[in-house]
C-alpha positions in Angstrom: 17.1 -6.7 7.7 14.1 -7.9 9.1 11.4 -5.9 10.2 11.8 -6.6 14.0 15.6 -6.1 13.8 14.8 -2.8 12.1 12.6 -1.5 14.7 14.8 -3.0 17.5 17.6 -0.9 16.0 15.4 2.4 16.0 14.5 1.8 19.5 18.2 1.4 20.2 19.0 4.2 18.7 16.4 6.3 20.4 17.3 5.2 23.8 20.7 5.4 23.4 20.0 9.4 22.5 18.1 9.7 25.6 20.3 8.0 27.9 23.2 10.2 26.6 21.1 13.3 27.2 20.3 11.8 30.5 24.3 11.3 31.3 24.9 14.7 30.3 22.2 16.4 32.2 23.0 14.2 35.5 26.8 15.5 35.0 25.5 19.1 34.6 23.8 18.6 37.7 26.2 17.3 39.6 28.6 19.7 38.6 26.3 22.4 39.4 25.6 21.1 43.0 29.3 20.9 43.9 29.9 24.5 42.8 26.5 25.6 44.8 28.3 23.4 47.9 31.7 25.3 47.5 29.7 28.7 47.2 28.0 27.6 50.4 31.7 27.3 52.3 33.2 30.3 50.7 30.4 32.5 51.8 31.0 31.0 55.2 34.7 31.2 55.5 34.1 34.9 54.0 31.9 35.3 57.0 34.8 34.1 59.1 37.5 36.2 57.1 35.3 39.6 58.0 34.5 38.7 61.6 38.7 38.2 61.7 39.4 41.3 60.2 36.8 43.0 62.4 38.7 41.7 65.4 42.0 42.8 63.9 41.0 46.3 63.4 39.7 46.4 67.1 43.2 45.3 67.6 45.2 47.8 66.0 43.1 50.8 66.6 41.2 50.6 70.0 44.3 48.1 71.1 41.9 45.3 72.6 44.4 42.7 73.3 41.0 40.1 73.2 40.6 40.5 69.9 44.3 38.1 68.8 43.0 34.7 70.5 39.6 35.8 69.0 41.5 35.7 65.3 43.2 32.8 66.4 39.9 31.1 67.2 38.5 31.8 63.5 41.4 30.8 61.6 41.3 27.5 63.7 37.9 27.2 62.7 38.4 28.5 59.0 41.1 25.5 58.9 38.9 23.1 60.6 35.9 23.9 57.7 38.5 23.4 54.8 40.0 20.1 56.0 35.9 18.8 56.4 35.1 19.9 53.3 38.5 19.2 51.4 36.5 16.7 49.2 34.0 19.1 47.9 36.2 22.0 47.9 38.8 20.0 45.9 36.2 18.9 43.4 35.4 22.9 42.8 38.5 24.2 42.8 40.9 22.2 42.3 44.2 21.1 44.5 46.3 24.5 43.8 43.5 26.9 44.4 43.1 24.9 47.9 46.9 25.2 48.4 46.9 28.8 47.4 44.1 29.3 49.9 46.0 27.5 53.1 49.3 29.5 52.2 47.0 32.3 52.0 45.5 31.5 55.7 49.0 30.8 57.4 50.6 33.7 56.2 47.8 35.7 57.8 48.4 33.1 60.9 52.1 34.1 60.9 51.4 37.8 60.5 49.4 37.9 63.5 52.1 36.3 65.8 54.2 39.3 65.0 51.3 41.9 65.8 51.8 44.5 68.3 50.1 47.3 69.2 51.6 50.5 67.4 53.7 48.7 65.1 52.7 50.5 62.0 55.1 48.2 59.7 53.6 45.0 61.3 50.4 46.2 60.9 50.7 46.9 57.8 52.0 43.6 56.9 48.6 41.8 58.5 46.5 44.1 57.0 48.1 43.1 53.7 48.1 39.3 54.2 44.5 39.8 55.5 43.4 41.5 52.3 45.0 39.2 49.8 43.0 36.2 51.9 39.7 38.4 51.6 40.3 39.2 47.9 41.4 35.6 46.8 38.4 34.2 48.7 35.9 36.9 47.1 37.6 35.7 43.4 37.0 32.4 43.8 33.5 32.7 44.9 32.7 35.0 42.5 34.6 32.9 40.0 32.6 29.5 41.2 29.1 31.2 40.9 30.0 32.5 37.1 30.7 28.9 36.7 27.4 27.6 38.4 25.8 29.9 35.3 28.1 28.9 32.7 27.2 25.1 33.6 23.5 26.0 33.6 23.3 27.7 30.7 25.3 25.2 28.8 22.9 22.5 30.1 20.1 24.5 28.8 21.5 24.3 25.3 22.9 20.8 25.4 19.2 19.7 26.7 17.9 21.5 23.9 19.7 20.4 21.1 19.6 17.0 22.4 15.8 17.3 22.2 16.1 18.2 18.6 18.4 15.7 18.1 16.2 12.9 19.4 13.2 14.4 18.0 15.0 14.5 14.1 16.0 11.1 14.8 12.4 9.7 15.9 11.1 11.4 12.4 13.8 10.2 10.5 13.9 7.0 11.7 10.1 6.8 11.7 9.8 8.2 7.8 12.9 5.6 6.8 10.5 2.8 8.6 7.3 3.6 7.4 7.9 4.2 4.0 10.0 0.6 3.7 7.3 -1.1 5.2 4.5 0.9 3.1 6.8 0.2 -0.1 6.8 -3.6 1.1 2.5 -3.4 1.7 2.1 -1.7 -1.9 4.1 -4.9 -3.4 2.0 -7.2 -1.3 -1.3 -5.2 -2.8 -0.1 -5.5 -6.3 1.1 -9.4 -5.9 -2.2 -9.9 -4.5 -3.9 -7.7 -7.1 -2.1 -10.0 -10.0 -3.1 -13.4 -7.9 -7.2 -12.0 -8.0 -6.7 -11.0 -11.9 -5.0 -14.7 -12.6 -1.9 -12.5 -14.7 0.9 -14.5 -12.6 3.2 -13.4 -15.7 3.8 -9.9 -13.7 4.7 -11.2 -10.5 8.4 -10.0 -9.9 10.8 -12.0 -8.0 11.4 -11.2 -4.8 14.6 -9.2 -2.8 13.8 -8.3 0.5 14.3 -10.2 3.4 12.5 -8.7 6.0 9.4 -9.9 7.1 7.2 -8.2 4.2 9.4 -9.9 2.0 8.8 -13.3 3.6 5.1 -12.5 3.2 5.5 -11.7 -0.6 7.9 -14.7 -1.0 5.0 -16.7 0.6 2.6 -15.0 -2.3 4.5 -15.5 -4.9 5.2 -19.5 -3.9 0.9 -19.5 -3.3 0.9 -17.6 -6.7 2.9 -20.6 -8.5 1.0 -23.4 -6.9 -2.2 -21.6 -8.3 -0.6 -21.4 -11.9 0.0 -25.1 -11.5 -3.0 -25.8 -10.1 -5.0 -23.9 -12.5 -3.1 -25.4 -15.6 -3.9 -28.7 -14.2 -7.7 -27.9 -13.7 -7.3 -26.2 -17.0 -6.0 -29.4 -18.6 -8.5 -31.7 -16.8 -11.7 -29.3 -18.2 -10.0 -29.7 -21.5 -10.0 -33.4 -21.0 -13.8 -33.2 -19.8 -14.9 -30.3 -22.9 -13.3 -32.8 -25.4 -15.8 -35.9 -23.9 -18.4 -33.9 -24.0 -17.9 -32.8 -27.1 -17.4 -36.0 -28.8 -20.5 -36.9 -27.6 -22.5 -34.2 -28.6 -21.1 -34.6 -32.1 -22.2 -38.2 -31.5 -25.6 -37.2 -30.8 -25.7 -34.4 -32.9 -24.6 -36.0 -36.3 -26.1 -39.3 -35.0 -29.8 -38.2 -35.1 -29.9 -36.9 -38.7 -27.6 -39.8 -39.9 -30.2 -42.2 -38.4 -32.8 -40.6 -40.0 -30.9 -40.3 -43.5 -30.6 -44.5 -43.1 -34.2 -44.8 -42.2 -35.2 -42.4 -44.8 -32.8 -44.5 -47.1 -34.4 -47.7 -46.6 -37.7 -46.6 -46.7 -36.8 -45.1 -50.1 -35.0 -48.8 -51.1 -38.7 -50.6 -49.7 -41.2 -48.1 -51.0 -39.4 -47.1 -54.7 -41.4 -48.9 -56.6 -45.0 -47.7 -55.3 -43.7 -44.2 -54.9 -44.5 -41.6 -57.3 -42.1 -38.8 -58.9 -43.5 -36.1 -56.2 -42.7 -38.9 -53.2 -39.3 -39.6 -54.7 -38.2 -35.8 -54.6 -39.7 -35.4 -51.1 -37.6 -38.1 -49.8 -34.6 -36.3 -51.5 -35.4 -32.7 -50.0 -35.9 -34.7 -46.5 -32.4 -36.5 -47.0 -30.6 -33.0 -48.2 -32.4 -31.1 -44.9 -30.6 -33.7 -42.7 -27.3 -33.4 -44.9 -27.6 -29.6 -44.4 -28.1 -29.7 -40.6 -24.9 -32.1 -40.3 -23.3 -29.7 -42.2 -24.1 -26.7 -40.1 -22.8 -28.8 -37.2 -19.3 -29.6 -38.7 -19.0 -25.7 -40.2 -19.9 -24.8 -36.5 -17.3 -27.4 -35.2 -14.5 -25.9 -37.5 -15.2 -22.5 -36.6 -14.7 -23.3 -33.1 -11.8 -25.7 -33.6 -9.8 -23.7 -36.2 -11.0 -20.1 -35.6 -9.8 -17.6 -38.3 -7.5 -15.4 -37.6 -9.2 -12.2 -36.8 -9.1 -9.0 -39.3 -8.6 -6.5 -36.4 -9.0 -2.9 -36.9 -9.8 0.6 -34.8 -13.6 1.1 -35.1 -16.4 2.2 -32.7 -18.6 0.0 -31.5 -21.6 1.8 -32.0 -20.9 1.1 -35.9 -21.1 -2.7 -35.1 -24.3 -2.5 -33.4 -26.2 0.1 -35.7 -25.0 -2.5 -38.7 -25.9 -5.8 -37.1 -29.1 -4.1 -36.3 -30.1 -3.5 -39.9 -29.3 -6.7 -40.7 -32.0 -8.4 -38.3 -34.2 -5.3 -38.4 -36.4 -7.3 -40.9 -36.9 -10.4 -38.6 -37.7 -7.7 -35.9 -40.6 -6.1 -37.8 -41.7 -9.6 -38.3 -41.5 -10.4 -34.7 -43.6 -7.8 -34.1 -40.7 -6.8 -31.4 -40.5 -3.2 -30.0 -36.4 -2.4 -30.2 -34.6 -0.1 -28.6 -31.2 1.5 -29.2 -29.3 3.5 -26.4 -25.8 4.5 -27.7 -23.3 6.5 -26.2 -21.9 9.2 -28.2 -18.1 9.7 -27.8 -17.3 6.4 -26.5 -13.3 5.0 -26.9 -12.1 3.0 -29.9 -11.8 -0.6 -29.5 -9.6 -2.9 -31.7 -11.8 -5.9 -33.2 -12.6 -8.2 -35.8 -15.9 -6.0 -37.3 -17.3 -9.3 -39.2 -16.5 -11.7 -35.9 -17.9 -8.8 -33.4 -20.7 -8.5 -35.3 -21.7 -12.5 -36.0 -21.9 -12.7 -32.3 -24.0 -9.6 -31.9 -26.4 -11.1 -34.7 -26.4 -14.3 -32.3 -27.1 -12.4 -29.4 -30.3 -10.7 -31.5 -31.9 -13.6 -33.1 -31.3 -15.7 -29.3 -33.5 -12.7 -28.0 -36.1 -12.6 -30.5 -36.4 -16.3 -30.5 -37.0 -16.0 -27.0 -39.4 -13.3 -27.3 -43.2 -12.8 -27.8 -45.2 -10.0 -29.7 -45.0 -7.0 -28.3 -41.9 -7.6 -26.3 -39.1 -5.3 -25.8 -35.7 -5.6 -27.0 -32.9 -3.0 -26.0 -29.3 -2.7 -27.5 -27.3 -0.1 -25.4 -23.4 0.9 -25.6 -21.4 2.6 -22.8 -17.9 3.2 -21.5 -17.2 1.4 -17.8 -14.2 3.7 -16.4 -13.4 1.3 -13.6 -12.8 -1.3 -15.7 -11.3 0.5 -19.0 -13.6 -1.2 -21.0 -16.4 -1.0 -23.6 -19.5 -2.3 -22.6 -22.2 -3.9 -25.3 -26.0 -5.1 -23.6 -28.3 -6.7 -25.4 -31.7 -7.5 -23.3 -35.1 -8.7 -24.0 -38.3 -9.2 -21.7 -38.9 -12.5 -23.3 -39.5 -16.1 -20.7 -36.0 -15.8 -19.7 -33.6 -18.5 -18.4 -34.0 -21.4 -15.7 -31.5 -20.6 -13.0 -30.0 -23.8 -13.1 -29.5 -23.5 -16.4 -27.5 -20.4 -16.4 -23.8 -21.9 -15.8 -24.0 -23.8 -18.7 -24.9 -21.3 -21.2 -21.4 -21.1 -22.8 -21.1 -24.6 -22.7 -20.9 -26.8 -26.4 -24.1 -28.5 -27.0 -26.1 -27.0 -24.4 -29.1 -25.2 -25.7 -32.6 -23.7 -24.1 -34.4 -24.0 -28.1 -34.8 -28.3 -28.1 -34.4 -29.7 -31.5 -34.2 -26.5 -33.4 -30.8 -25.4 -31.9 -26.9 -27.2 -32.2 -26.1 -25.6 -29.1 -22.7 -24.2 -30.6 -23.8 -20.4 -31.2 -23.1 -19.0 -27.6 -20.4 -21.4 -27.4 -18.6 -20.0 -30.7 -19.6 -16.6 -29.7 -18.2 -16.7 -26.2 -14.9 -17.9 -28.1 -14.6 -14.7 -29.9 -15.0 -12.5 -27.5 -12.5 -14.4 -25.2 -9.9 -14.1 -28.3 -10.7 -10.3 -28.5 -9.3 -10.2 -24.5 -12.9 -9.3 -23.8 -15.8 -11.2 -21.3 -19.1 -12.3 -21.9 -21.6 -12.5 -19.1 -25.4 -13.1 -18.5 -28.0 -12.4 -15.9 -31.5 -13.4 -16.4 -34.8 -14.2 -14.4 -37.3 -16.3 -15.5 -40.1 -14.8 -16.6 -38.7 -11.2 -17.0 -36.0 -11.5 -19.6 -32.8 -12.1 -20.0 -29.5 -9.7 -20.4 -26.3 -10.4 -22.2 -23.1 -7.9 -21.6 -19.8 -8.1 -23.9 -17.2 -6.4 -22.4 -14.2 -5.1 -24.7 -10.7 -3.7 -24.0 -10.3 -0.3 -24.9 -7.9 0.5 -27.7 -7.4 4.5 -27.6 -9.2 7.1 -25.9 -10.4 9.1 -28.5 -11.6 12.9 -28.9 -14.7 13.6 -30.3 -15.0 12.2 -33.6 -17.6 11.5 -36.4 -17.4 7.8 -36.2 -17.7 7.6 -32.2 -21.5 9.5 -32.7 -24.3 7.7 -32.4 -25.7 7.0 -36.0 -29.4 6.0 -36.9 -30.3 2.9 -38.5 
């Protein structure tokens, strides 16, 4: 059911409850008014009956002959009142009681026709008929007043319970609607989070048909389209990378091959004029160029056919310390001030120590090459609770990297070292960290230094142990 239909249904239920409450309240109010109108009529009848009984008393006790015509007139007035208000009386007490009232009035009138002063039998009959008529009217008056009180009390209870039902219904429907809407919104939030993270595999198929469900379906369709576009972009990037790689290989290998060719040609042309030492010098230079080609080929093979990582649980501080020991002599020779800031009690990581150590050595070596004597080199480790990752920072105060070069720093064959670099070190290092499901980032300011950050996922949150404590070099 769509959300708009749910809201309409909830409103309909509330309106229906309010309408029912109003109907019963109106019905009770109408009953009360009917009963009160009859009570007013009954009071008038009682007043007339009292006046008739008073005239009756004057006739029998004092022989007042004018009393009988007066009583007859009162009986006529009462009959006219009953006839005029028959509809209201009928609604209030029903047809049987009206007939009983009219019968009592007729009996009283008939008894008065035979009334004579001093006739005790007739006097007793008249008084009995009058007494019954008075008692009956008093009875129905008291009964109707009690009925009015009962209706009012019942209306109060009915209104109270109706109000409780309306409130409970409103609270229940609001809770049900809000819980379903919030559930759908949380699902939308989860889907958008997975899309922002680029993890489309965790997006579950949608089964809801309301507006939120349609929004989720649209997001899932968008995610599928983004995934398809991403695959297309990745394929295009792969093709572009292959082109860059081929061009880079041709350039990097072509230079030493040209040098070897030129030196070989010169060696042939000048062979007879060269001494033994010159022959050896030529061969050494050819050997150097050959080793240069071998290094390029080795780096390419490391990238194209990466060795399967030998993963193990360890503390990143151990890897940092081992890496620092290997470059300690170079730090001393370059006269660089090194600073270690390794945090205690770090969670463990699941890595290939040798591969990550190679990455750190590459970053440290690059930092030393970019620094001048007296510059500062800082290596720190820490735990980012937001991303749940271990972070390693290698920061130098060297010459820095130009802003326009930063986007290409991890591209193959891109180097800031000129002819002395192959441009594959950071490229291979980036791939190693990616294979460990981590991230490598860089920030730099020209003339102020560079900072490389390695982020590795936490393997296990360990308790305080010796392997995750800071140790010296």
